[in-house]
C-alpha positions in Angstrom: -39.3 -62.9 16.3 -36.9 -64.4 13.4 -38.5 -64.7 10.0 -39.1 -68.0 8.5 -36.2 -68.7 5.9 -37.2 -67.6 2.2 -35.1 -70.5 0.5 -37.0 -73.1 2.4 -39.0 -73.0 -0.5 -37.1 -74.5 -2.8 -37.3 -77.4 -0.7 -41.7 -77.6 -1.1 -41.6 -77.0 -4.3 -38.8 -79.9 -5.2 -41.3 -82.1 -2.9 -44.9 -80.5 -4.8 -43.1 -81.5 -8.1 -41.7 -84.8 -6.8 -44.5 -85.9 -5.3 -46.2 -85.0 -8.5 -44.3 -87.5 -10.5 -44.6 -90.0 -7.7 -48.0 -89.9 -7.7 -48.9 -89.4 -11.4 -47.0 -92.7 -12.3 -47.9 -95.0 -10.1 -51.9 -93.9 -11.2 -51.2 -95.0 -14.9 -48.7 -97.9 -13.6 -50.9 -100.8 -13.7 -52.8 -100.0 -16.7 -49.2 -99.3 -18.7 -48.0 -103.2 -17.6 -51.7 -104.8 -18.7 -52.8 -102.9 -21.8 -48.9 -102.2 -23.3 -46.6 -105.0 -21.6 -49.5 -107.2 -22.1 -49.0 -108.7 -18.5 -52.1 -110.5 -16.4 -54.0 -108.8 -14.2 -52.2 -111.0 -11.3 -49.0 -110.4 -12.8 -49.5 -106.7 -13.0 -50.7 -106.3 -9.6 -47.2 -108.1 -8.0 -45.1 -105.6 -9.8 -47.0 -103.0 -9.0 -47.3 -103.7 -5.0 -43.6 -105.1 -5.7 -42.8 -101.3 -6.8 -44.5 -99.4 -4.2 -42.5 -102.1 -1.4 -39.6 -100.9 -3.2 -40.2 -97.5 -2.7 -41.1 -97.4 0.9 -38.3 -99.9 2.1 -35.6 -97.3 -0.1 -36.2 -95.0 3.2 -34.5 -96.7 5.7 -31.4 -97.3 3.4 -31.6 -93.5 2.6 -31.8 -92.7 6.4 -28.7 -94.4 6.7 -26.6 -92.7 3.8 -28.2 -89.3 5.4 -27.4 -90.1 8.4 -24.0 -91.9 8.8 -21.7 -91.0 5.4 -23.8 -88.4 2.9 -25.7 -86.3 4.8 -29.2 -85.2 3.5 -28.6 -82.9 1.1 -26.3 -84.9 -1.0 -28.4 -88.3 -0.6 -31.3 -86.2 -1.8 -29.2 -84.8 -4.9 -27.8 -88.1 -6.0 -30.5 -90.4 -5.8 -33.0 -88.0 -7.2 -30.5 -88.5 -10.7 -31.1 -92.0 -10.0 -34.9 -91.0 -9.8 -34.9 -88.9 -12.8 -32.7 -91.6 -14.5 -35.7 -94.2 -13.9 -38.3 -92.0 -15.5 -36.4 -91.4 -18.7 -35.8 -95.0 -18.7 -39.7 -96.1 -18.1 -40.4 -93.6 -21.2 -37.9 -95.1 -23.5 -39.2 -98.0 -22.7 -42.8 -97.3 -23.1 -41.5 -95.7 -27.0 -39.6 -99.1 -27.9 -42.1 -100.2 -30.0 -39.6 -102.2 -32.1 -38.2 -104.0 -29.4 -39.6 -107.3 -28.7 -42.1 -107.9 -25.5 -39.6 -109.0 -23.6 -37.0 -106.4 -23.7 -39.4 -103.4 -23.4 -41.0 -105.4 -20.2 -37.3 -105.6 -19.4 -36.0 -101.9 -19.4 -39.4 -101.1 -18.3 -38.7 -103.1 -15.0 -34.8 -101.6 -14.7 -37.2 -98.3 -14.9 -39.2 -99.1 -11.8 -36.8 -99.9 -9.4 -34.4 -97.1 -10.1 -37.7 -94.8 -9.5 -38.1 -97.0 -6.2 -34.9 -96.5 -5.2 -35.0 -92.9 -5.8 -38.0 -92.1 -4.4 -37.7 -94.2 -1.3 -34.0 -92.9 -0.7 -34.9 -89.1 -0.7 -38.5 -90.1 1.4 -36.8 -89.5 4.9 -34.6 -87.0 3.9 -36.3 -83.6 2.1 -38.6 -83.4 5.2 -35.8 -83.7 7.8 -33.8 -81.6 5.6 -36.6 -78.8 5.7 -36.7 -79.0 9.4 -32.5 -78.5 9.6 -33.5 -74.9 8.2 -34.7 -73.4 11.4 -33.4 -73.0 14.8 -35.2 -74.1 17.9 -37.1 -73.4 20.0 -37.1 -69.9 18.8 -38.6 -70.7 15.3 -41.1 -73.2 16.5 -43.8 -71.3 14.5 -42.3 -71.2 11.6 -41.5 -75.2 11.3 -44.9 -75.5 12.1 -46.1 -73.5 9.3 -43.4 -74.9 6.9 -44.4 -78.5 8.1 -47.8 -77.8 6.8 -47.0 -76.4 3.3 -44.7 -78.9 2.7 -47.8 -81.5 3.7 -50.3 -79.4 1.6 -47.7 -79.2 -1.8 -47.7 -83.4 -1.5 -51.5 -83.1 -1.9 -51.4 -80.6 -4.6 -48.8 -82.3 -6.6 -51.0 -85.9 -6.0 -54.2 -84.3 -7.0 -53.1 -82.6 -9.7 -51.4 -85.6 -11.2 -53.3 -88.1 -10.6 -56.3 -86.8 -12.7 -53.9 -85.4 -15.3 -51.2 -88.2 -15.9 -54.7 -90.2 -16.9 -55.8 -87.4 -19.6 -52.1 -87.5 -21.1 -52.0 -91.5 -21.7 -55.5 -91.2 -23.1 -56.8 -88.1 -24.3 -53.4 -88.6 -27.0 -52.7 -91.2 -29.3 -49.1 -91.7 -30.6 -46.7 -94.7 -31.7 -50.0 -96.4 -33.6 -52.0 -97.1 -30.6 -55.2 -95.2 -29.2 -53.2 -94.1 -25.8 -49.7 -92.2 -24.9 -48.1 -93.7 -22.3 -45.2 -92.1 -23.4 -46.6 -88.2 -23.3 -47.7 -89.1 -19.8 -44.0 -90.5 -18.6 -42.6 -87.8 -20.8 -44.3 -85.3 -18.6 -43.8 -86.8 -14.9 -40.0 -86.8 -16.1 -39.8 -83.4 -16.6 -41.5 -82.5 -13.5 -38.8 -84.8 -11.9 -35.8 -82.9 -13.6 -37.7 -79.5 -12.5 -37.7 -81.1 -9.5 -34.1 -81.4 -9.1 -33.0 -78.0 -10.8 -35.4 -76.3 -8.0 -34.0 -77.7 -5.1 -30.2 -77.2 -6.3 -30.8 -73.6 -7.0 -31.0 -73.1 -2.9 -27.5 -75.4 -2.3 -25.6 -72.1 -1.2 -28.4 -71.3 1.0 -29.3 -74.4 3.3 -27.8 -75.0 6.4 -26.4 -78.3 5.9 -25.4 -80.9 8.6 -22.7 -83.6 8.5 -23.6 -86.8 8.6 -22.8 -87.6 13.0 -23.6 -91.0 13.6 -24.8 -94.0 13.0 -28.3 -93.5 14.4 -30.1 -96.8 13.0 -27.3 -99.3 13.5 -26.8 -97.9 17.0 -30.6 -99.0 17.3 -30.8 -102.1 15.8 -27.7 -103.0 17.8 -29.0 -101.8 20.7 -32.2 -104.2 20.5 -30.2 -106.8 19.5 -27.7 -106.8 22.3 -30.1 -106.2 24.8 -31.9 -109.6 23.5 -28.8 -111.2 23.2 -28.1 -110.2 27.4 -31.4 -111.2 28.4 -31.3 -114.8 26.6 -28.1 -115.0 28.2 -27.8 -114.0 32.0 -31.3 -116.1 32.0 -32.7 -113.3 33.7 -36.0 -113.3 35.5 -36.7 -109.5 35.3 -40.3 -109.4 33.1 -39.7 -105.8 32.2 -39.4 -105.6 27.9 -37.4 -102.5 28.2 -33.7 -102.4 27.1 -32.0 -100.9 29.9 -29.9 -104.1 30.0 -27.8 -102.2 27.5 -27.0 -99.2 29.4 -23.7 -99.9 30.2 -22.5 -100.2 26.3 -25.0 -97.5 25.2 -25.9 -94.1 26.4 -28.9 -93.6 28.6 -30.4 -91.1 25.7 -29.5 -94.1 23.0 -31.4 -96.1 25.3 -34.0 -94.1 26.0 -35.0 -93.0 22.4 -35.1 -96.7 21.0 -37.4 -97.8 23.9 -39.6 -94.7 23.0 -39.1 -96.2 19.2 -40.2 -99.3 20.4 -43.5 -98.2 22.4 -45.0 -96.5 19.7 -44.4 -99.6 17.5 -47.4 -100.9 19.0 -49.8 -98.7 18.0 -48.4 -99.1 14.3 -48.6 -102.9 14.4 -52.1 -103.0 12.6 -50.5 -100.7 9.8 -49.2 -102.7 7.4 -52.6 -104.8 6.8 -54.5 -101.2 6.4 -51.6 -100.0 4.1 -51.9 -103.2 2.0 -55.4 -102.8 1.4 -55.1 -98.6 0.9 -52.5 -99.1 -1.8 -55.0 -101.3 -3.9 -56.5 -98.5 -5.1 -53.4 -98.2 -7.5 -54.2 -101.9 -8.4 -57.0 -104.0 -7.9 -59.6 -100.7 -7.4 -58.5 -99.3 -10.7 -58.6 -102.8 -12.5 -62.3 -103.1 -11.0 -63.2 -99.9 -12.9 -62.4 -100.8 -16.0 -64.8 -102.5 -16.0 -67.3 -100.0 -15.3 -69.0 -97.7 -17.5 -67.3 -94.2 -16.8 -69.3 -91.7 -19.3 -70.9 -88.7 -17.8 -73.0 -88.1 -20.4 -74.1 -84.8 -19.3 -70.6 -82.9 -20.2 -69.7 -85.9 -22.8 -66.2 -87.1 -21.0 -65.4 -90.3 -19.4 -64.0 -90.7 -16.5 -60.8 -92.7 -16.8 -60.2 -95.4 -14.7 -57.2 -94.6 -12.9 -58.4 -91.3 -12.5 -60.4 -92.3 -9.8 -57.1 -91.9 -7.3 -57.7 -88.2 -7.7 -60.5 -88.6 -4.8 -57.8 -89.4 -1.8 -55.1 -86.3 -2.2 -58.1 -84.3 -3.2 -60.1 -85.1 -0.1 -56.9 -85.5 2.4 -56.1 -81.8 0.6 -59.1 -80.4 2.8 -59.2 -82.7 5.3 -56.1 -81.1 6.8 -57.1 -77.8 6.1 -60.2 -78.6 8.0 -58.9 -80.7 11.2 -59.2 -77.8 13.8 -62.2 -75.9 12.7 -64.3 -78.6 11.4 -63.2 -81.9 11.3 -62.2 -82.8 15.3 -65.0 -80.2 16.7 -67.5 -82.4 15.0 -66.4 -85.3 16.1 -65.9 -83.9 19.3 -69.9 -83.8 19.6 -69.7 -87.7 19.2 -67.1 -88.0 22.0 -64.4 -88.8 19.8 -61.6 -86.4 20.9 -58.3 -88.1 21.9 -55.8 -89.2 19.2 -56.1 -92.8 19.8 -60.3 -92.8 19.4 -59.9 -90.8 16.4 -57.3 -93.4 15.1 -60.2 -96.3 15.5 -63.0 -93.8 14.0 -60.3 -93.5 11.1 -59.9 -97.2 10.6 -63.8 -98.2 11.1 -64.3 -95.9 8.1 -61.8 -98.1 6.1 -63.2 -101.1 7.1 -66.4 -99.7 5.2 -64.6 -98.4 2.4 -63.1 -102.0 1.7 -66.7 -103.6 2.4 -68.0 -100.9 -0.4 -65.4 -102.1 -2.7 -65.9 -105.7 -2.3 -69.8 -105.3 -2.6 -69.2 -103.6 -6.0 -67.1 -106.1 -7.3 -70.1 -108.4 -6.5 -72.3 -106.4 -8.2 -70.5 -105.9 -11.0 -70.2 -110.0 -11.8 -72.8 -110.7 -10.6 -74.5 -114.2 -9.7 -72.9 -117.1 -11.1 -75.3 -119.2 -13.5 -76.3 -122.2 -11.5 -78.3 -125.2 -13.3 -80.5 -126.9 -10.7 -79.5 -130.0 -9.9 -82.9 -131.5 -10.5 -83.2 -129.8 -13.9 -80.9 -130.1 -17.2 -81.1 -127.5 -20.4 -80.0 -127.3 -23.8 -80.0 -124.7 -26.2 -80.5 -125.1 -30.1 -78.8 -122.4 -32.4 -80.5 -121.8 -35.7 -77.6 -121.8 -38.3 -80.0 -121.2 -41.1 -81.1 -117.6 -42.8 -85.0 -119.0 -42.2 -86.8 -120.1 -39.9 -86.6 -123.5 -38.0 -89.5 -124.9 -36.1 -89.1 -127.4 -33.5 -91.4 -130.2 -33.0 -91.1 -132.5 -29.7 -94.1 -134.4 -27.9 -92.2 -133.8 -24.2 -94.2 -131.4 -22.0 -91.0 -129.9 -21.2 -90.3 -129.0 -24.8 -93.4 -128.3 -27.2 -93.4 -126.5 -30.6 -91.3 -123.7 -30.9 -90.1 -121.5 -33.8 -86.5 -120.3 -33.9 -85.4 -117.1 -35.8 -82.6 -116.9 -38.5 -79.3 -117.1 -36.3 -81.7 -117.0 -33.3 -81.9 -119.4 -30.2 -83.8 -120.8 -28.1 -83.8 -122.1 -24.5 -84.9 -125.1 -23.2 -85.4 -126.7 -19.2 -85.7 -130.0 -18.9 -87.0 -131.7 -15.7 -85.0 -135.2 -15.0 -85.6 -138.0 -12.9 -81.7 -139.4 -13.4 -78.7 -138.2 -14.0 -79.4 -138.4 -18.4 -82.1 -138.1 -19.9 -82.7 -138.1 -24.1 -85.5 -136.2 -25.7 -87.0 -137.0 -29.3 -87.1 -133.7 -31.0 -88.5 -133.3 -35.2 -87.1 -129.9 -36.9 -88.5 -128.5 -39.8 -87.5 -125.5 -41.9 -89.5 -123.7 -44.2 -89.6 -123.3 -47.6 -86.8 -120.0 -48.2 -84.5 -122.9 -46.9 -84.9 -124.6 -49.6 -81.4 -123.3 -51.3 -79.1 -124.9 -48.7 -80.4 -128.4 -48.2 -82.2 -131.6 -50.0 -84.4 -132.0 -47.2 -86.7 -129.9 -44.9 -87.0 -132.0 -42.0 -85.1 -134.1 -39.5 -85.8 -136.6 -36.4 -83.5 -136.9 -34.1 -82.3 -136.5 -30.4 -80.7 -134.5 -27.9 -79.2 -135.2 -24.8 -80.1 -133.7 -21.6 -77.6 -133.8 -18.4 -78.6 -132.9 -14.6 -77.3 -129.6 -13.2 -75.7 -129.1 -17.2 -76.4 -127.0 -20.1 -75.7 -128.3 -23.6 -75.7 -126.5 -27.1 -77.0 -127.7 -30.3 -76.1 -126.2 -33.5 -78.8 -126.7 -36.3 -76.6 -126.8 -39.4 -76.3 -128.7 -43.0 -74.0 -131.4 -44.3 -71.7 -130.8 -47.5 -74.9 -133.0 -49.1 -77.1 -130.8 -48.1 -78.8 -132.6 -45.3 -80.4 -130.9 -42.1 -77.8 -131.5 -39.1 -78.3 -131.0 -35.6 -74.5 -131.5 -34.2 -73.6 -131.1 -30.1 -71.1 -128.3 -29.4 -68.3 -129.4 -27.0 -69.4 -131.6 -23.9 -71.3 -128.8 -21.6 -71.7 -125.3 -21.9 -68.9 -123.3 -19.7 -71.0 -120.2 -17.2 -67.9 -119.3 -15.8 -66.6 -116.0 -16.0 -63.2 -114.6 -16.1 -61.2 -113.5 -12.8 -60.1 -110.3 -14.5 -63.4 -109.7 -16.0 -63.4 -109.8 -19.5 -66.0 -111.0 -21.8 -65.5 -114.7 -23.2 -66.4 -115.4 -26.7 -68.1 -118.3 -28.3 -68.4 -118.7 -32.4 -70.2 -120.9 -34.0 -70.3 -121.6 -37.9 -69.2 -124.2 -40.6 -66.3 -126.0 -40.7 -65.4 -123.8 -43.9 -65.6 -119.9 -42.1 -63.7 -121.5 -39.6 -60.9 -122.1 -41.6 -61.5 -118.7 -43.2 -58.5 -117.0 -42.3 -59.9 -113.9 -43.9 -62.8 -113.6 -41.3 -61.4 -111.7 -37.9 -62.7 -109.4 -35.4 -60.6 -106.4 -35.3 -61.0 -103.3 -33.0 -61.7 -100.1 -33.6 -59.5 -98.4 -31.7 -55.9 -97.2 -33.3 -54.0 -100.6 -32.3 -56.3 -102.8 -34.2 -56.4 -105.6 -32.0 -57.8 -108.6 -34.0 -59.0 -111.9 -33.2 -59.0 -114.4 -36.1 -62.1 -116.7 -36.6 -59.7 -120.0 -36.7 -58.5 -119.2 -32.7 -62.0 -120.0 -32.1 -62.6 -123.3 -34.2 -62.8 -125.5 -31.6 -65.5 -123.3 -30.4 -64.6 -123.3 -26.6 -65.4 -119.6 -24.8 -62.4 -117.5 -25.1 -61.5 -114.4 -23.4 -61.5 -111.1 -25.3 -60.8 -108.0 -24.4 -63.8 -105.6 -24.3 -64.7 -102.7 -26.6 -65.8 -101.9 -29.7 -65.2 -104.7 -32.6 -66.0 -104.8 -36.5 -66.4 -108.2 -38.1 -64.5 -107.9 -41.1 -64.2 -110.6 -44.3 -60.9 -109.0 -45.9 -61.1 -105.4 -46.3 -64.8 -105.8 -46.2 -66.4 -104.8 -42.5 -69.3 -107.1 -42.1 -71.0 -105.8 -39.1 -70.2 -103.9 -36.0 -70.3 -105.4 -31.6 -70.1 -104.5 -28.6 -68.3 -106.6 -26.3 -69.2 -105.6 -23.0 -67.3 -106.9 -19.6 -68.3 -110.0 -17.6 -70.5 -110.9 -20.1 -70.7 -114.6 -22.0 -71.1 -114.0 -25.8 -72.0 -116.8 -28.1 -71.3 -115.4 -32.2 -73.4 -117.8 -35.0 -71.8 -117.2 -38.7 -73.8 -118.2 -41.5 -72.9 -117.5 -45.5 -75.7 -115.9 -47.7 -75.4 -116.5 -51.5 -75.6 -113.1 -52.3 -74.5 -111.2 -49.4 -71.7 -113.0 -47.9 -71.0 -114.1 -44.4 -73.6 -112.6 -41.5 -73.5 -112.5 -38.1 -76.0 -112.4 -34.8 -74.7 -112.6 -31.3 
């Protein structure tokens, strides 16, 4: 029995490094698009899936180049160069902080296109080029071993990179941000260059078959010729095979094309499966950003994009256990034939996607819906002293409101809108803010709506209960970001020195004046400092999928004070 050629290890190692690069890149890509290039979640998802589509469309082009023009070896080398160039361009784009955002985006997109062309172009060649190194049927056993090692190298490379790439981009800081995508992309680029070097080392040892025929062109030509001939001849033959092309194409070409078309029936549903499967790198990763990923026992945080590590790790161990564990186990339940295994696997996939949908629902929670027979209103106390609200209405009664606090009332309505008479009283500690310590006024209540009111003072130091906007907005943003509304006196809304600043190194900030219309504005989740000039007034945390109201009031002794 002839031994397996040692130089096929060059091909296996090349595949390991290339898959390390590809899976690591796609793992962190969506977060790079959203956090660094500032694309929206929807736009980032489209770019990500466009990149995946091009990566899996290019194998068609790569196969044509390998079979008809360059041969497999030259195709792998040349498109690997394009692949590595794309990695370098993407790395440089992540470092180009001095460029405008539009230019940085353009450079990144060019890099992604080069990467997709490279990885897709070599995809159909590496596997078959490895098969060319064996003589059949004498080395069938060795060929089977090579294929197993080749597949395992894919899963090993993917498992390591999907875990390591998120660590590299998050655990280090560079270029003034709290992440370091250039480090992650740079390591991945180095692995791709290493893959090219390893593959070239065996160039004098490989069996290199010359391109012989235009297989893909002939296959499509065979199909279209058969279709045209049947239409023109108006044949009554109900046979859907393409044997009618036999007078132009050889029997082998017709037989191979028929076999390929028959196999396609099995894979009709595969595009739907893969469209959902690839959401691991887009929507599932974005979903993970809305969850608490901290592992408290070991003081470590699972990165949102690291959840993709599970797939290649499980795939690796499942392929090792197919013959000895998994298939015998399934056989006990009558699942023995390949079609049965495919159906079972797709059924498990359906459960996984349903679980993701349920999880998304749990994260967002139920929408706030006010019953149609009820109206609500909220009173925010804008003073640093207690306020007391008095009303003869049985739905309201007498209630105290803490300094900078709020209270919500539910009111039963017999009509679309009603008004409620209330009286506001402030305690003696508010005398420095106002001239009069009580206010008789009315509030409007609308059916199925919530209305907010802010208790403050006018320029003449009179108590004022003003309505905030038209109706309260309880709609949660689709991307899961928190919504923030700031309520304050006009002089604060015009103060440019007041801002919310993230505690991260990139210092994402929101000036208070941008909230002057008192509407809810989407902000990034995370920890913030409320600053007045250089002074930190307070620290707050804004959690995903939450609606916040921040109340600001001036204290003559301490300056601005807040409550949220």
